[in-house]
N, C-alpha and C positions, 0 to 999 in steps of 0.2 A: 313172103318175107318173114324172117325169123322174128319172134317177139322179143321184147326187151326184158331183161332180168334185173329187178330192183330189190335190194335187200335193205332191211332196217335193223340197226344194231344199237346197243347201249346197255348200261348197267340196269339193275332192277329199278323200276319206278320212273323211268325216263319218259313214259308216255308213248310207247311204240304203237299200241292199239289205236289210240286217239289219232296219231299222225298217219297211220295206215288208212284210216277212214278219210282223212283229208286227201290223201293221194288217190284213193278210190274215186272221190268226187271229181278230181282233176282229170283223171283218165276218162271218166264218163263224159265230161264236158268236151273232151277232144275226140269223142267217138271211138275210143280204143277198147277193144275186147281185152279183158284182164281176168286173172284168177288170183285169189289171196290164199296164202298157205303159211305154214310155220315150221320151225325146227326146234328141237327134234319133233318129228311128227309129219303130218301131211298126207299120209295114207293110213288105212286101218292097221296094217302091220307096224308101220313106223310109230303110230300113236301108242301101240302096246309097249314098244321100246321106250317111248317117252315116259310112260308110267313107271317103268323100272328105274329110269334115271332120276325122276323127281321124287319118288316115294321115300319117306323116312322109314328105314327098315332096321331090324335088329342086327342083320348081317351087314357090316360096312362094305361098301362097294370099292374095290381097289381102283386106283387112279387109271391104270392101264385098261382094266375092264370098262371103266367109264368111257374112256376114249374110243375103244373099239365098238361099244354100243352106239355112241354118237355117230360114228361113220357107218355102222350097219344100217341105222335108221336113214342116214343121208343117201346111201347107195340105193335103198328101196325107194326113197322119195324122188330121187333124180330119175330113176328108170321108169317108175310107174306114174309120175305126175309132172315134175318140172320139165324134163326134156320133151315129152309129148306135147305139152302146152306150148312151149317155145317154138317147136317145129311147126305147129299149126298156126303160128303167127299171133298167138295170145301172149300178152304181157303178163309176167308173174311178179307179184309183190310178196316177198317172203320175210316173215318175222324171224330174224336171225339166219345165219348161214355159217360158212367156215371161219369167218373172222371171229365169230363167237368161240369157236374151238381153240383158236390161237390165244384168245383172251382168257377164257375160263379154264380150259384144261392145260394150256401152255403157261401163261403168266400167272394165273390163279393157282393152279395145282403144281406148277413147277416142271411140267413135262417138256422135254426137248422139242423146240420148234421144228428141228429137222425131221423128227419122227412124225409130227403132225403133217408136215409138208409132203412126206413120202406117201402117207395115206391119202392126202388131198389129190395128188397126181393119180394114184391108183383108182380112186373112186370117181373123180371128176373128169379125168382125161382132158384137162385143159379148160374145162368150162369155168368161167368166172362171171360174177355179176357185171352188168353194164354200168350200174351205179349203186353205190352203197352209201346210205345216209346213216351217219353216226350221231345219235342224239346224246349230247354230252351233259353230264350232271354230276355234282358232288355226290358220291355214294352215300354220305350221311343223309342227305335230303332224299335221295332215291329210296333208301331203306325205310325212311319214315313213311313215305308214300306207300311202299309195298306192304308195310305192317298194317296200315289203315285198310288195305283191301281185304284182309282176312288171314287165315292160317298160312304159314310160310312153308314152302317146299324145301327139299334137301339143299338146294343151292342157296336159297334165300336165308338159310340158317347159318351161313358162313359168317366169319368175323369181318369187320369193316375193312381190315387191311387186305383181305382177299379181294374185295371189290375195288379198292384203290389200285391194286395191281392190274385188275381187269380194265379199269378205266384208262390207265396209262398205256396199256397195250393197244387199246383202240386208237388212242391219239397217236401212238407211234406208227400204227398201220396207215392212218390217214396222212401222216407226214411223208411216209415212204411212197404212197400211191395217191397223190393228189388228183390225178386225172380220173380215177375211179371213185374216190371217197370224198364226201363233203361232210364237214362237222357243223352241226346245228346246236347252238346254245339252248339247252332245254330248261335252264333255270329261269327263263323269262316267262312272261304271261302267256297263256294259251294262245291268245290272238297274235302275239309277236312271234311265237314259235311257228305257228301256222303260216304267217306271212313269209317268214324266212325260208321255211321248207318249200312252199309252193314256188317261190321266186327261184330258188336253187334248182328245183326239178325242171321248171320251165326252161331255164337257161341251159342246163346240161343236156336235156333231151329234146330241145327245140319244140316245146309245146306252147300253146297259146293260153 
């Protein structure tokens, strides 16, 4: 039986890593084999591409080059990691996936969604997450949290309006695809977010 593909999305500082850990414990308690990965990245080569995307460099990265690098990393990730895991019956928890591309490169950078969708079909060949959790948070609060973590990467240095567009795109995606997406209010206490997250995943994926 094919494994389930679960993705976690949201602006900077929403607590994706913390909540992926909660999901990890939930899967373990249900006796489910799982793998945790991230985008961009997930394989040695894709992680090198991630480094190019996040680095603050003297040579500005063009918007189109950024998009193509994102999908190059994704193609490698899917072929070498995600698809083999799913085919083996292993559930995959992924920190970001293509919704992030529509949000960051599309809404954030202003690239045409049709261009992104064309690359999505080319690279993914119809593969979509079984469930996408969108952790929703005011970008001002999220960036405060991100700043407290340490040095900011190239994306985190964007202006707040960039992240407002990203957030709105995520909410728009959730509104269009309610069967796949679930929005969790990440502004609440850690305990409240965990409770809502686990309840949602149990219900959506029929877990105990």
